[in-house]
N, C-alpha and C positions, 0 to 999 in steps of 0.2 A: 275519795273513792268515786269511781265513775258512775254516773246515773244511767239507768237503763230505760229506754223508751218502750212503752207497752204498745204492741201492735194490736189494734182492735179487730174483733171478728169481722167487721165490715170490710177490712182491707185485705182479707185472706182470699185466695182463689177458691172457687166453689169446691173443687175436688179436695183441697186441703182442709177446708172448713168442716168437711164431713168425716174427717179422720177420727177414729175412736179415741186416739190418744189426746185429742184436744178437749180437755175438760172445761166446764163453765168457768169463766174467768173471775167470777165472784165467789167461787167455792173455796173452802179451806184447803181442799186437796190440790187445787191449782196453785195456791200460794205456797204450800209446803213443797210441792214438786219444783216450783220456781226457785225456792230458796236453796234446795239441794243442787239443782242443775246449774244455778248461777255459780256455785262454788266450783263446779267442774268446768267453768269457762263459757257456758252458754249464755247468749243474750236473749232478751225477750223476743226478738224477731225469730230466733231459732225455735221457740217453743211451739210454734204453729206448723212447723215442718213435719214431713213424714219421719217417724221415729222407728228406726230399724235395729233389730237385734242382730249382732254379728256373733254367731254361735261358734265358739272356739273350744275344741277339746284338746288344747295344748297340754303336753305332758313330757317330762324328761325321763319317763319310765321306759320309753320305747322310741326307736327311730321313726315309727309310723307317724308320731305326733310332734316330734322335736323341732320341726321347721315351721310350725303354724303361727307363732306369735307375729313375725314380720308380715305374714299374709293377712292376719286379722287387722293389723295396723293399716295396711294398704287398702283393705276393703272399707274400713271406717273412713279413710280419707276420700276414697272414690265416692262413697255415699254423700259426704259433705259437698264434694264438687258437683254432684248431681242435684243438689238442693234438698237433701235429707240430713238427718242426724243419725249417726251410727253409734250404737252402744255395744261394746264388746261384753259378752257374757260367757261364763265357763260352764262346762259340763264334765262329767266323768269321761275318762278316755279308755274304753275297753280294748284290750289287745290279747288275742288268744295265747300267744306263745309265752307271755309273762303272767297273765292273770289266770291261766288254767292250772297253775301250780297248787292253788289252795282249794279246799273243799271239792275235790274231784272235778274241778273245772266249772263249778256251778255259777261262778260270778261272770262267766263269759257271756252267755246268752242273756242272763238276767240284767246285765249292765246295758244291754240294748234298750230295755224298757226304762231303765233308770235315766238314760240319756233323754228319752222322750218326756219323762216326768220333770226332769231338770229344766228342760226348755219350756214346757207348759207352765211351770210355776212362775217363771220370770215373765214371759211374754203375755200371759193372761193376767198375772198380778199387776204388772205395770201397764196393761192395756196398750202394748206396742202395736205398730201398724203392719209390720212385716219382718221378715228375717232372711239373712244370708247364712247358710250353713256350710261350714268348712268340713267337707267329707274326707275322711282318711281311712282308718282301719275298718275291718269288716262290719262292726256293729254300729258305727256312727251313722252311716248313710241310712240304713233302715230306721234307726231310732229317730233321726232327724225327720225323715219322711212321715213316720208315724205321728210325730208331734205336729207336723205341718197339716196333716189330714185332720187331726183332732182339734187343733185350734182354728183351722181354716183361715189363716191370715196369709197373704201373699208371701211366697217362699221361693228362694233361689238356692240351689245346691251348687257348690263349687268343688270339683274333684281336685284334691290337693296333691295327687300324683304318686307314682310308683318309684321305688328306689332303683338305683343302678346296681349291678352286680359285677362280680369279678370273674377271673379265669382260674381254673385249676392248674396244677403243674403240667398237665398234658395239653393245655391251651383250650380246653372245652369250658363252656359256661358253667359257673357254679353259683347257685342261688339258695334261697332259704329252703326251697323244696328239697334240694339235694341233701342239705343238712338234716332235714326232718326225716326223710326216708332212710338215709344211711345210718342214722342213730339207732334205728331198730335192729341193725345187724351187729351192733357192738357186743351185746350179751352173749352171742354165739360165735364170736371170733371172726365174723365176716369183714370186719374193719377194725383197725387198731385205734386206741385212744389218741395217739399222735396224729394219725390220719384224719380223725374227726376234728381235732383242734385246727389242723391246717385248713380243712374245708370251712370251718367256722370263721377262721381269720379272713378268708377270701370272699365269703358269700354276699356281704352287703357293703357297698362302697358309697352310699349316700342316704339321706333321709328318704322317707316315703314308705308306702305299703309294699307288700310282697309283689314281685313281678309275676307274670303269668296270669292265666285266667282263673285265679282262685276267687275267694269270696269278695275281697276288696274291689278288685277291678270289675268283677261281675256286678257289684252294687253300683259302681260308678256308671257302667254301661246301662244298667237298669234305670238309674235316675234320668239319664239322657233320653232313653226310649220312652219313658213316662212323660217327657216334656217338661221336666222340672229343673233343667240346667240351661246355661248358655250353650246352644248347640255347637258341636264340633270340637269339644275340649275334653272328651272322655273316651278311653283312658288317656292319661297324659303323664309325661315324666315330671317328677317332683322338681320344682324350681327351674323348670325349662321356660323358654321364651313363650311357648303356647300357654303354659299354666299361668304365667304372669299376665298375658293378654286377657284371660278369663277373669283374673282377679281385678285388674284395672277397669274392666268393662262391667263389673258387677254392680257398681253404684247406680249407674244410669238404668240398668236393667231392672233392679229391684224398685227404685223410685217410680219408674214408669209402670211397673206391675201394680204397685200400691195405688197410684193415682187412677189407673185403669180398672182397678178392683178385680184383678185376675187371681182368683182364689184356688187353693189346691183341690177342693172338692169339685170344681168345674173342670179341672184338668185330670184328676185321678178317677176317671170313669171306668166302667167295665171294659170298654174298648181299649183304653190306655193300659190297663193291667194286662190284657191279652197281648197287646203289642210288646210289653216288656217280657212276658213269658216266651213269646216267639223269638225275641232277640236273644234271650238267655239260652234257649235250646239251640239256636243257630250258631252260637259260639262255644257250645259245650261248656256253659258256665257252671257255677257252683251249685251243688244240690241244696245248699243253705238258702238259695233263692226262694225255694218253695215256702218255707216257714216265714221268711221275711216279707214276701209279697202277700202272704195270707194275712199277716198282721197289718200291713199297710191297707189292704182292701177292707179289713174289718174296721179300722180307724176311719176309713173314708165313708163308712156307712153302707157298704156294698154287701148284698147277699150273694156272694160269689164264692163257689168252692174252687179255690185256687189249685188244689191238688188235682181235681178233675180236669181243670183247664190245662194243666201241664200234661196230663195223660192224653187228652185229645190232641194237643199241639204236637206231641211227640210222634203221633201217628202220621202227621203230614209234613213235618219239618225235619230235615237231617242237617248235620253240622255243615256250615259253609266256611268255617275257619277252624284250624287245628293249632291252637296256641298252647305252648307249654303250660301245664304238664299234660295236656290232652293230645299234643302232637308236637311236631318239630319246630314250628315257627316261634319266634320271639315276640314279646309284646311290643317291642320297638318296631318290628316289621309290620305288625298289625296296625299300629298307629300311622306308619308311613303310607299305608294304602287307604287311609280315611277313617279307620277306627269304627266307632259306632254308626256314624252316618252311612258308611259304605255297607255295613251289615244290614241296616234298615232298608236301604235301597235294594240290596240283594234279596230281601224277602218279597219283593214285588208286590202283588195285590194282597198278600197275606198280612201286610202291615197297613193298618187302617190310618190313612192320611187325613181323615176328617177330624182327628182328635186335636185338642188345643195344646199350646205350649205357654209357658210362663212369660216368654218374651213377646208373644203375640204373632210370631212368625209362623207361616204355614209350612207343613211338612212337604208340600209339593215343591216350594221354592228351595227348601233346605236340601232335599234329596236329589233334585234334578242334576246337579253336577256329578253325582255318583252313579247315575243310571248305567253308564257304559262300563262294564266290568272287563272288557277285553284285554286291558293292559295289566290287570291285577293277577297276582299269583297266590297271595295269602288269603284274600277274601274273595270267595266265588259267589255263585248264585244258587238258587234252589235247583236249577237245571243240571248243575255239576257239583254236587256236594262232595265233601271230603270223606264221607263214610256212608254206608248204606243203612245205618241205624242211628236213632237218636241216642244220645249218651245219658240223658237224665230219664230214668225209668221209674214211673210211679206204679207200685204194686198194691193189690188188695187181695183179700181172702179171709178165711176164718181165723188166721193168725194176726191179721191186720185189717179189721173191719173198716177202719177209717182210711188209713193209707200207710205205706212205707215207701222209702226211696232207695234206689240203687243208682250207681254211677259207673258208666263204662268209659273206656278210652276211645278216642277217635281212630287211632291207628292200630291198636293191639286187637288181635282176634282172640276172644275169650269164650269160655263156656257160657251158654245162655240158660242151661238147665242144670240143677244140682238137687240131689235128693240124698238124705242121709239121716242117721240118728242124732238126736240132740245131745250135746254136752253143755250143761247149764251152769252159769256162774252169776252171782249177784255182785256186781262191781268189776271194774276193769283190772284192778291190780291182781286179783286172784286168777283171772283169765291169763294175764301176761305171765304170771309165775308158772302156770301149767304149761304154757307154750314153751317157755325157756327150759322146763324140765322134761320136754318131749313127752308130755302126758296126753297129748291129743292124738287120736288116730286119724290117718288119712281117710277121707270119705265122710267124716262127721261134720255136723253143723254146730259151730260154736255159738251158743246163745249167751249174750251178756245183757242182763237186765238190771234195773235199778238205776239207770242213767238218765231217766226222763226228768221232766220239770219237777215232779213231786218226789221221785225216788232219790234224786241226788242230794238236796233239791237244787233247782236252777238249770238243769240239763247238763249232764256230764259229757266229756269228750271220749270218743272211742277210737280216735286216730292211732293212738299208741298201740292198741290191740292189732290194728291192721298192719302196722309196721313190724310188730313182733312176729306176726305170721309170715310176713315177707322175709324177715331175717332168718326164720327157721326153715325157709324153703317150702312153706305150706300154702303159698298164695293160691294156687290152683287146686290144692288138695283138700282144703278145709274152707267151708263157707262161713260167713259171719252174719248173724242176725242180732240186732240190738235196738234198744229204744234210745240210745245215745246219739249224739251228733258227730259228724265227721268234719274235719277241716276241708275247706274248698279245694285243697291241693290233692286230696286223696284220690287215687286211681289204681287200686291194687286188688285184683281178684274179684270174686263174687262177694260183695259186701252189701248188706241191706241195713239201713239205719232209720232212725226216727219212727220206729214201729208205733202206731197209734191205734187204740189206746196203749199207753206205756205199761210195762210189766210190773206194776205194783198193785197189790190187792187181787181181787178175783177177776182179772182181765185175761183174755186169751194168752198173751205172752207171760203174764204172771202165773198161769196155771200149767205151762209147759214143764215137763219133767225129763230127766235123763232118759234117753232111749226112744222118746217119741220121734216118729219119722216126720221130718220137715221137707217140704218141696218148695224150691225156688225156681220159678219159670219166668225168665225175663222176656220170652217171646209172647206168652199169653198174659203176662202181668199178674200171675198168681203167686201168693205166698200162703201156704197151707200147712196145717199140722194134722196128721192122720190120727185123730182121736175122736171117738164117737161123741155125739151130743150128750148122751146120758153120762158118759164118763166125765165129760167136762163139767156137767152140772154137779156131779158128785164131788169133784175136786173143789168146785166153787163153794158148795155147802160147807165142806170141811174148813176151807179158808175163812169163810165168814164167821163160823163158830169160834175160830181161834183168834179173831181180831180183838185185842184188848180195848177197854174203854179209852176214849180219846184223852190224851195227856193235855196238860195246860198248853195253850197256844204259844208258839215261839214267835217272837216279834222282831227277830233279825231280818235283814232284807231278803235273804234267800227264801225263808219260809213265808214271808209276805208275798213274794213273787209267786211261789208255788201254790199258795192257797187261792189265788185268783186267776191263774194262767188259763184254765179251761174256759172260764167265764168270759175272758177278754179276747182270746184269739183262736184257740183250737179246741176241738172236742177231746183232746188226748187224755185228759184226766177226769172227764165227766163220769166215767165208769166207776171211779173210786167212791163216788157219792151214792151210787146205786148198784152195789156189787152183784146182787142177785140177777139183775137184768143184764149185767155185762157178760155173764157166763154163757148166755144163749148163743153167741156166734159160733160156738164149737160145732163142727160138722162131722158127719160120719166119714170114715176112711173111703 
């Protein structure tokens, strides 16, 4: 058996000698690590090198993740060539379209947090020096950035790309969004089963995340705007030449970041969070960005109200790109004009270029090639926006004391004001059944509660309710207010989601009754219910009196997630712990 020469501390470069992964060479832990790593093929000279986690959420459950294993192998090799040691680690792989089937979709958002805890347990337990995160479907990117902020070790995010899509029989583009929307028409005969199967056959032609500016691509763009990626590679087509350039360049970038001690909390500043918010609004990105950036900010130790920041930014920034499903342009066209960097340049002075990047590159040098927008048609500037309104609308009022979110289209002209009597359901399935039975009256406001982090638990999906309304021809005739979340692809009618605090217990949404008049004003940002304060207090008292003693605590993941969600990220469930106080937001008509 080959002997291994021990490299003494005195021979190590100063930067490497300070690495937290380099344990004292006389300690039992050093020898046990050496023993295990030697079996993996490492030499003693390797043990002093930067040790980097390659975070891989590979899964054969969904095409979003099915291509990641070769990418992880290439990143590990790139790290080795740059003088580090890459260790591939695995996490859960959350995917909306597959994992929303169980428990009312509760495992979708909750798995974002599970990703972050998966990462934390390995990189902290092993005292690794940095990580490269393979970003794919919606929840992986924010989960990875949450872990980066929490552990505060140098981190690089790689966008692993969007899928290619096919053509319908008429030659027009067919993608996952088309399948998602059209499926809501099946119950009422707007499309046949055979037609749906044909769409399904054509919609996806390669691995990767959904095309268009849904949540996945919004998160990849967000990561770049935050300064946490190799600049210039988001969004990107899966398995494209550009994606592989980022993969092959990742090793040098992360080793340099570790040796230069470029840490996430030095990068994820309030100014960087605001930069990401402005970029998301500029591309009419996913409304899920609000809760994900809120969690990232909280993990970064920032006392920043992200919902308020979105509200302020939406008053000064209009969309400068209209990408499907928000407009006619394709994601491929968006990428061809410079993608994220062109958007950041288009924001002009509203993008703070003093913020840091994980590569150490300055924003001035990165954005200078994109300053001239005269030849661009897909990505414009603030002087010539694609619409006269922001598409992500944050609302507040006595029905949403903390906040709620609505999403408009860039190109469609829709109602901005809606007022009507509430028709209340607890859970999405009952609401969809009522829609399909034509039990909803035009002019009403459909309230679907019980889909929040506690009510589901885990946070339920309300997108199917939106598409059921669309299939029933009620898109502009019935508004929707819910504490559930929407897919980043949703763009139909007047819909308001993520009402906070959620509608469980004696919260405003939890106390709404059939017939209460609800007002949605997207111009003023108001979401109100016309119930007097005294009436709301009376309902709250009755609700509190009827609450049974707490049952034995549930220890499954969804209930563990729900029991701490408000403490960790958002105030949405805090009212459940003090219901008497929660009733006071009720206001007079």
